[in-house]
N, C-alpha and C positions, 0 to 999 in steps of 0.2 A: 072317468079326461079333465076333474076336476082336481084327482090326487097327481096326475100327469101332471099341470101344467101348474102346482104348487111346490112338484122334487123342480121340471125344472130349472121352476124358478128362483129356490134354491139355490142351484147348485148357478147358474150364473154369478147368484152374489157372489157366495164363494170365491169362485174366479176371480170375477172380483177385486174383492177382499187382500184377495191371493198375491196377485197384478199391486196392488197397489204399496203393500208390504217389504214384495220385490228392490221394486222403487224405493218405495224410502231407506230400507238399509242399503244399495245400490249406492243413495248420496249421501249417506252417511259414513260409507266408507271410503268416498273421496273428499267429501269433506275432514276427513281428520284425517288422510295421507294427506293431504293438499296441506294443516296443520303440521303436522310433522317435519314438512321437505322445506315448511318456509321457517319453522324451529331451525331447521339445521342449516338451514344458509345463514341464517339470527347468526349463530354460531358461530360457522366459520367466521363473519364477516368482525367478529366483534373478537378473533382469539390473533386474527391477525395485527401486525402496531399497527404505530397511527406514522398517516404514506411521511416521511423523506421530500422533504423540497427546500426549494428555499439554493441561497451563498454557502458554500464548505470552505472555508479554509482552514487551506494545512503551510503550511514552513516546513522545508523538506530542504533535504542535506544534496547540493547542486550534483551528488553524482546522482543522483534517485528523477532525474530530472529526466531524465528517455523513460524511463518505463514507467514512472507513476505519469506524465503528460498521456501516454499511451491506458494505465489505468482508470486516472480520472474520465477519461471521454467510454469507459467499459462503463466506469459506474454510474453517471452519467444517463445511460442506454436504459441501464437497470431499476434506474428508477426520474425518471418522468418527472422536469416541476424540478429538477435540482442544474446549481456547476459548480463546481469546482474551480475552485482560481488557489491558483499556487504560488508562492515565493519560495523559489530555489534560493540559497549561497552557502553561505562556510556556518557550522553547524554553530560554532561557537556567537559569529555578527546572531546571528535567529535565536538561541536561548534568550541571548541581552534584552534582546527586542519583545521578545516575549516577558520574560521577567518587567521591562520600562515598559507594556499595557499593550503593548502591537495588537490589535483584531485580530486571534488564529482560534480560532476551531482543531487544530489536529497539529505534534508536532511530532514529526520522526527526524532523528537528527544517525549522524554519523558514527558518533560512540558515545558510550554509558555519560560519559564525563561532559557532557556537552549536556545531556539530558536532563543531572542531579542539578546541575545550576535553576533550570528549570523547578525539579522537583523541590530541592531546600527552600526554594519561597513557595513552596506549597502552589504551585499554577498547573498541578497536574488532574485532571478529575474521576484518574483510573490510574494502576501501578501502570506504569510502562511493561513496554511486551518487544523481545527481540528479537526482531521479523528476517533478518536478512544477521548473513555474516561476507565481509568484501574481503578483499588480500592484494596488495602491493603489487605491479610491477614496474621497471624502466622502462619508460616512452623515448623511444630512440627515432629521429626521420627517416621518410620513408627508406630504406637499404643502410639504414645504418654506418654512416661516413664514419662515422670516430671506433666503431668494432667493436663496441663497448657490449660483453659480456657478463658483468659482474657488478657490484658496487664495489671495489676496487676500484678501476676501470671509472669509476666515475670523480676519484680523487685524484686523476695523472695531470697532468700539465700539460694545458691547453688547453680542459674542457668546460666546457660552460655547464651549466645546471643552476635548474629551476628545480626549487621543494615548498612546498606549500608549509604558511605562516605556524613557526611551534606551537600556534594555542592552537593550532584549525584539527581538528579530527587527523586528515593526514600529512600533517607538515606532524605530530607528536607519534605515525606510525613510523615514520620516514625515519625519525631518531631514534624511534627502539629500534628497528633493522639496522640503520648505521653502528648500530653502540654491540646487537651479537655480533657485527659480523666486524669489526670492530677497524671500523670504518670512521675517519674524519674527510665530511667535504664541506666543503667551503657555499655557500650556492654565491651566485650573481644576482638573484635578488628571491623576493620570500614571498608566496601569493598566498591571500587569504582567501582565496579554493581551488579545491581539486583542477575543474572547468579553468583557472587562469593558468595557471602551471600548466596544462596541457594545450594550451592557447601557444606560447611561450615554444615548445617543441613543435607544431604545428607550423608558426612562421619563423623557422628555422634560427632564430634567435636564442635557440641553447641545444644543447648536443645531447639532453638528455634531462627526466621528471622520472622525481617518483612520483606516481600515481595509482588508482586503484587500478584491478584488474579490468573491471565493468570499461569503463567507460576508453581502455585500449583496444575494447572488442570492437565497442563502438564505434568508434573514427577511425577501426583499421582501412579503413580507406586512405589515410593519410601517412601514418606513418603507423611505424613494427613498436609489434613488448617484443623485452626479456626480461624471462623468470630468473629469479634470483632464491636459493633453500629460502634465505635468514629473513625472509618473506614470512615465514611461519609461525618465529617469531611475534611479527606483526598483525594478527589478525582484528582488525570493528567487527565490532558486533554492531548491529540496529534495532535503538530502540526504537516504535512509537507507544502512543499516548495521545488520547481523549483531553484541550484544557479545560481548566476549572473556568474557566470567563467565559468556554466556547460561548458565541450567541446563537450561534445554529445546533445544540448537545444536542437532537438527536441525530443528526446528519453530520456530527464529529463521531459518536459514537458508529454509526452507522460505516464510514469512509472503514475507522480501525479496522471492523470488521470484515471489512472486503480486503482489506490491506493481506488478511491473515489465512482468506480461505484458498481454496484446493488451485482456484483459475488464475487468482494473482499471483499465487503462489508461482507456478509451470511458468508466467512472464518473468515474471523477476530470475529466478534459476537458468533461463532459456537467455534471459543478460546478462549470467556469469556473475551470478549473485550466488553466495551460498545456502542451502537454508540451514537453517542452527540446529536440526535435529539432526548434520550430519558433520558437526562440532567432532 
C-alpha cells in the first residue's frame, strides 16, 4: 500500500510539473511573438517619413490653372492636414516675384527660360525637372467667323489678333512659330499671360489668338481651335522645382514628387499636355 501511494503521489507531482512547464513555455512564446510584432510595427512606423502638413504655396503658370487646381485637391486628400495655395500668372512675372523674395514653396513654369531666372538667383532647392510639354494652337470665336485656317491668315487685313507679350512663354513660342512660317503679325494687344489672351477671344474683342492647345481644350465650349504645322517648331517644356527658401520644405518636395507621379501625369495628359517622354 505504501509503495502504491508513493508511486501515485510521485506521478501526480510529475504531471503538475509538466503542466507548469508547458504553461511557462506558452507564455514565453506569446511574449516573444508580441515583442517581435511590436518591433516590426515600430520599424515600419520609423521607416515612414515625417507627416506632410501645413500650407504648400505653389507659383504656377496660368496655363496650369485647371489641372493644378484639381491636383491640389487630390494632394490635400492624400495628405490630411495640408492646404495647397496657388498663385497663377505669367511665368516671367512669377519668377521675378520669387527672386524678389515672395514666399513660395514650389515654382512650375511654362518655359525653361523663366525657370532659369530663379535658378540663376540660386532660388531652387533642387534641379528643375520637365514634367510636361505644351503646343500652340490658334483660338478663334465659335464658328470661326473669319475662316482662319493658318498662320498666314492672321496677317490678313481686318483680322484682329491678340498675342502674349514676347517675354511671356506663350508669347515667345508664338514668335518662334511666326518666324518658322515667315509671317509678320501686328497684334492689337499683347497680354501678360495666356489666359488674358484667351479671354480676348471669348469676349469677341479679337478674331484670333495664339494660345496653348490645353487652353483651347479646356475652353472648348466657348471657342474653337485651329491647328497649324509650325506649332511643332514652338513646343514649350514645363519645368518644376521646390524652392530654396520654401517655408514648407517637406511639403514642397512632396508636391513636386506628386506632380511627377503616374496619377498626376494621367490628369495632365488628359487635359492635353504632352509627356516629356513622348517628345
